[in-house]
C-alpha positions as CSV (number, residue, x, y, z in Angstrom):
1,M,-9.3,-13.4,-9.6
2,S,-7.1,-13.2,-6.5
3,R,-3.6,-11.9,-6.9
4,E,-0.6,-14.0,-5.8
5,L,2.5,-12.9,-4.1
6,H,5.7,-14.6,-5.4
7,I,7.9,-15.0,-2.4
8,V,11.4,-16.6,-1.9
9,G,11.1,-18.6,1.3
10,F,14.1,-19.1,3.6
11,Q,14.8,-20.3,7.2
12,V,16.4,-18.4,10.0
13,G,16.2,-20.5,13.2
14,R,12.9,-22.4,13.3
15,E,11.0,-19.7,11.3
16,T,10.3,-19.4,7.6
17,Y,10.7,-15.9,6.2
18,G,10.0,-14.6,2.8
19,V,11.0,-11.7,0.6
20,P,9.5,-10.7,-2.8
21,I,11.1,-12.6,-5.6
22,T,11.4,-9.3,-7.5
23,S,14.0,-8.1,-5.0
24,L,16.1,-11.3,-5.2
25,H,19.2,-11.1,-7.4
26,E,20.6,-14.5,-6.7
27,I,21.4,-17.1,-4.0
28,V,25.0,-18.1,-3.4
29,R,27.0,-20.2,-1.0
30,V,28.8,-18.3,1.8
31,P,32.3,-17.3,0.5
32,D,35.0,-15.7,2.6
33,I,33.7,-12.5,4.2
34,T,35.9,-9.5,4.8
35,A,35.1,-7.8,8.1
36,V,34.4,-4.1,8.2
37,P,35.6,-2.2,11.3
38,D,33.0,-0.3,13.5
39,A,30.1,-2.1,11.8
40,P,27.0,-3.2,13.8
41,D,27.4,-6.8,15.1
42,Y,24.9,-8.2,12.6
43,L,26.8,-6.7,9.7
44,E,29.3,-9.5,8.9
45,G,31.3,-7.6,6.4
46,V,31.6,-7.5,2.6
47,I,32.1,-10.0,-0.2
48,N,33.4,-9.7,-3.8
49,L,30.6,-11.0,-6.0
50,R,32.0,-11.1,-9.5
51,G,33.7,-7.8,-9.1
52,K,30.9,-6.1,-7.1
53,I,31.4,-5.3,-3.4
54,V,28.3,-6.5,-1.5
55,S,27.7,-5.9,2.2
56,V,26.5,-9.0,4.1
57,M,24.1,-9.0,7.0
58,D,23.6,-12.1,9.2
59,L,19.8,-12.4,9.7
60,R,20.3,-14.6,12.8
61,K,22.1,-11.8,14.6
62,R,19.7,-9.1,13.1
63,F,16.7,-11.0,14.5
64,G,18.3,-11.8,17.9
65,E,18.5,-15.6,17.3
66,K,21.3,-17.5,19.0
67,E,24.4,-17.9,16.9
68,T,25.3,-21.4,15.7
69,G,28.2,-20.6,13.4
70,L,28.1,-21.1,9.6
71,K,27.1,-24.5,8.2
72,R,27.2,-26.0,4.8
73,Q,23.5,-25.3,4.1
74,N,23.9,-21.6,4.9
75,R,23.3,-19.4,1.9
76,I,23.5,-15.7,1.1
77,L,20.4,-14.2,-0.5
78,V,21.7,-11.4,-2.7
79,V,18.9,-8.8,-2.9
80,E,18.7,-5.6,-4.7
81,H,17.4,-2.5,-2.9
82,A,17.5,1.1,-4.1
83,G,19.8,0.0,-6.9
84,R,22.4,-1.6,-4.6
85,L,23.1,-5.2,-3.8
86,A,23.1,-6.5,-0.2
87,G,23.6,-10.1,1.1
88,L,21.6,-11.8,3.8
89,I,23.0,-14.8,5.5
90,V,20.2,-17.3,6.1
91,D,20.2,-20.9,7.5
92,S,18.8,-22.3,4.3
93,A,16.9,-21.1,1.3
94,S,13.8,-23.2,0.7
95,E,11.6,-22.5,-2.2
96,V,9.6,-20.0,-4.2
97,L,6.2,-19.7,-2.6
98,K,3.0,-18.5,-4.3
99,I,0.8,-16.9,-1.6
100,P,-2.7,-15.6,-2.5
101,S,-3.0,-12.0,-1.4
102,D,-6.1,-12.9,0.6
103,A,-4.0,-15.3,2.6
104,V,-1.7,-12.5,4.0
105,E,-2.5,-11.0,7.3
106,P,-1.0,-7.6,8.4
107,A,1.8,-7.7,10.8
108,P,0.7,-7.8,14.5
109,A,1.6,-4.7,16.5
110,V,3.9,-6.8,18.6
111,F,6.4,-6.9,15.7
112,Q,6.5,-3.0,15.7
113,E,6.9,-2.9,19.5
114,G,9.7,-5.5,19.4
115,G,11.7,-3.4,17.0
116,L,11.0,-5.7,14.0
117,N,9.3,-3.0,11.9
118,C,10.6,-4.8,8.8
119,V,7.8,-7.3,9.0
120,T,5.0,-6.4,6.5
121,G,2.7,-9.3,7.2
122,L,2.2,-13.0,7.7
123,G,1.4,-15.3,4.8
124,K,-0.5,-18.6,5.4
125,V,0.9,-21.4,3.3
126,G,-0.2,-25.0,3.7
127,G,-0.9,-24.7,7.4
128,R,2.3,-22.8,8.3
129,L,3.1,-19.1,8.6
130,V,5.7,-17.3,6.6
131,V,6.9,-14.0,8.0
132,L,7.1,-11.5,5.1
133,L,9.9,-9.0,5.2
134,D,10.1,-5.5,3.8
135,M,13.5,-5.1,2.2
136,S,13.5,-1.3,2.4
137,K,13.0,-1.4,6.1
138,L,15.3,-4.4,6.7
139,L,18.2,-2.8,4.8
140,A,17.3,0.9,5.5
141,P,20.2,3.0,6.5
142,A,18.0,4.4,9.3
143,S,18.1,1.0,11.1
144,L,21.8,0.9,10.6
145,Q,22.3,4.5,11.6
146,A,20.6,4.1,15.0
147,K,23.3,1.6,16.0
148,S,26.3,3.5,14.6
149,E,25.0,7.0,15.2
150,N,27.2,7.5,18.3
151,G,30.3,6.5,16.4
152,E,29.5,8.8,13.5
153,K,28.9,11.8,15.8
154,K,32.3,11.1,17.5
155,A,34.0,10.8,14.1
156,K,32.4,14.1,12.9
157,T,33.4,15.9,16.1
158,E,37.0,14.7,15.7
159,A,37.0,15.6,12.0
160,A,35.7,19.1,12.8
161,R,38.4,19.5,15.5
162,G,41.0,18.4,13.0
163,A,39.8,20.8,10.3
164,G,39.8,23.7,12.8
165,A,43.3,22.9,13.9
166,S,44.9,23.5,10.5
């Protein structure tokens, strides 16, 4: 018997993406988002989700899509990764998809070359392709560090100077 992947499907631009349903915590409407200084441009800020502070990433910006501003159908997929919650702003959340494991192709090399190493494969569902995302790579601090590394080095240098001055 063929195994099935249970995927939460969502839209960003014209594409359908999917994440494993096991990593999904919940889907919420977009509330007020508090901006965080010196964050990468795709990190919108943080929200208070029933007393928990959750960082929110705009997948349109993360994937290089043109910005259209938030609409009523936008949602935040709250996912759990490494014991922490993170929010992903998507254009719309569609459905739970059951994809047979033999209907999943590995990610083409072009995704790795283009810097989208968070793509694990492409699932074929009813004549369309669903881009499957790896939460650990999408939310990995390494991908965030590359963008903010220069700022951190500068802050550490300044902190070291301050510590030496006292």
